[in-house]
C-alpha positions in Angstrom: -12.3 -35.2 -1.5 -11.5 -35.8 -5.1 -13.8 -37.9 -7.2 -12.7 -41.2 -8.6 -12.6 -42.2 -12.3 -12.4 -45.9 -13.3 -10.3 -46.0 -16.5 -10.9 -49.3 -18.4 -8.5 -49.8 -21.3 -6.6 -52.9 -22.5 -3.8 -50.9 -24.2 -1.3 -50.0 -21.4 0.0 -46.9 -23.2 -3.5 -45.5 -23.7 -4.5 -46.4 -20.2 -1.4 -44.7 -18.8 -1.9 -41.5 -20.9 -5.6 -41.4 -19.8 -4.6 -41.8 -16.2 -2.1 -39.0 -16.5 -4.6 -36.6 -18.1 -7.4 -37.5 -15.6 -5.0 -37.1 -12.6 -3.7 -33.8 -14.0 -7.3 -32.4 -13.9 -7.5 -33.3 -10.2 -9.4 -36.6 -10.1 -8.3 -39.9 -8.6 -7.9 -42.9 -10.9 -8.4 -46.6 -10.6 -7.6 -48.9 -13.6 -8.8 -52.0 -15.2 -7.5 -53.7 -18.3 -10.7 -55.6 -19.4 -14.4 -55.6 -18.9 -14.3 -58.3 -16.2 -11.8 -56.3 -14.1 -14.0 -53.2 -14.6 -17.0 -55.0 -13.2 -15.0 -56.2 -10.2 -13.4 -52.7 -9.6 -16.8 -51.0 -9.9 -18.4 -53.3 -7.3 -15.5 -53.0 -4.8 -14.5 -49.4 -5.2 -17.6 -47.7 -6.5 -16.1 -45.0 -8.8 -17.9 -41.8 -9.5 -17.7 -42.4 -13.3 -16.4 -45.1 -15.6 -14.5 -44.4 -18.9 -14.7 -47.7 -20.7 -13.0 -49.0 -23.9 -15.2 -51.2 -26.1 -13.0 -53.8 -27.8 -11.1 -55.6 -25.0 -10.1 -59.2 -24.3 -11.8 -61.5 -21.7 -14.9 -59.3 -21.6 -15.7 -56.4 -23.9 -17.0 -53.0 -22.8 -20.6 -53.6 -23.9 -20.9 -56.8 -21.8 -19.2 -55.1 -18.8 -21.4 -52.0 -19.0 -24.5 -54.1 -19.0 -23.3 -56.2 -16.0 -22.5 -53.0 -14.1 -25.8 -51.4 -15.1 -27.7 -54.4 -13.9 -25.9 -54.4 -10.5 -27.1 -52.3 -7.6 -24.3 -49.8 -7.8 -24.4 -49.5 -11.6 -27.7 -47.7 -11.7 -26.1 -44.5 -10.4 -22.6 -44.5 -12.0 -22.2 -42.8 -15.4 -20.5 -45.0 -17.9 -18.8 -43.3 -20.9 -17.7 -45.4 -23.8 -14.2 -44.3 -24.7 -13.6 -45.8 -28.2 -12.0 -45.5 -31.6 -15.2 -46.9 -33.2 -17.0 -44.5 -35.6 -20.2 -42.4 -35.6 -22.4 -45.4 -36.3 -21.6 -46.8 -32.8 -21.9 -43.4 -31.2 -25.4 -43.1 -32.5 -26.6 -46.3 -30.8 -24.5 -46.2 -27.7 -27.3 -45.6 -25.2 -28.9 -48.9 -26.3 -25.7 -50.6 -25.1 -25.9 -49.1 -21.6 -23.6 -46.1 -22.0 -24.5 -42.6 -21.0 -22.2 -41.1 -23.7 -19.6 -42.2 -26.2 -16.5 -40.2 -27.0 -13.8 -40.8 -29.6 -10.3 -41.5 -28.3 -7.9 -40.0 -27.7 -9.1 -37.0 -25.7 -6.8 -34.2 -24.9 -6.8 -32.6 -21.4 -9.2 -29.8 -22.3 -11.8 -32.2 -23.7 -11.3 -34.7 -20.9 -12.0 -31.9 -18.4 -15.1 -30.8 -20.2 -16.4 -34.5 -20.2 -15.6 -35.2 -16.6 -16.9 -31.9 -15.3 -20.2 -32.6 -17.2 -20.8 -35.6 -14.9 -18.7 -34.9 -11.8 -18.9 -31.1 -11.4 -22.0 -30.0 -13.3 -22.2 -26.6 -11.7 -18.8 -25.7 -12.8 
C-alpha cells in the first residue's frame, strides 16, 4: 500500500504542482490549504509525512507543526517545512518542530530523494 503525504500549501498552483510531483513518484496525497486544516487532516487521516509551508493564512506552519507535535499522533510523523524562506530559517528549523526544511520549489528528483529519506530509508 502506498504511503500518504499531507501537502500543506496555501497557494493553489504550488499545492497542485506538489501533488502532481508526489503522486508521480508513487505516493498518495492529501491536501490542506492552511495550518488549521493541516492539524485536522493529520489527526483524522494520519499521514506518513507532512510537507508544510510556513507562511499561510488562518494558522501558520510553525503553529500547526507545534500543535501536531504535541498531539498523540504527531510524535511519530515527520514534518518537513517546505518554504521559500532563506538559510537563516533553515538553520533554526528544528527548534520550531520540523524534522527538516527544504527550499521550494522541489523538482521530481529532489522530491523523491526527500520522501525516500523518510518513507523508504532502505531504498
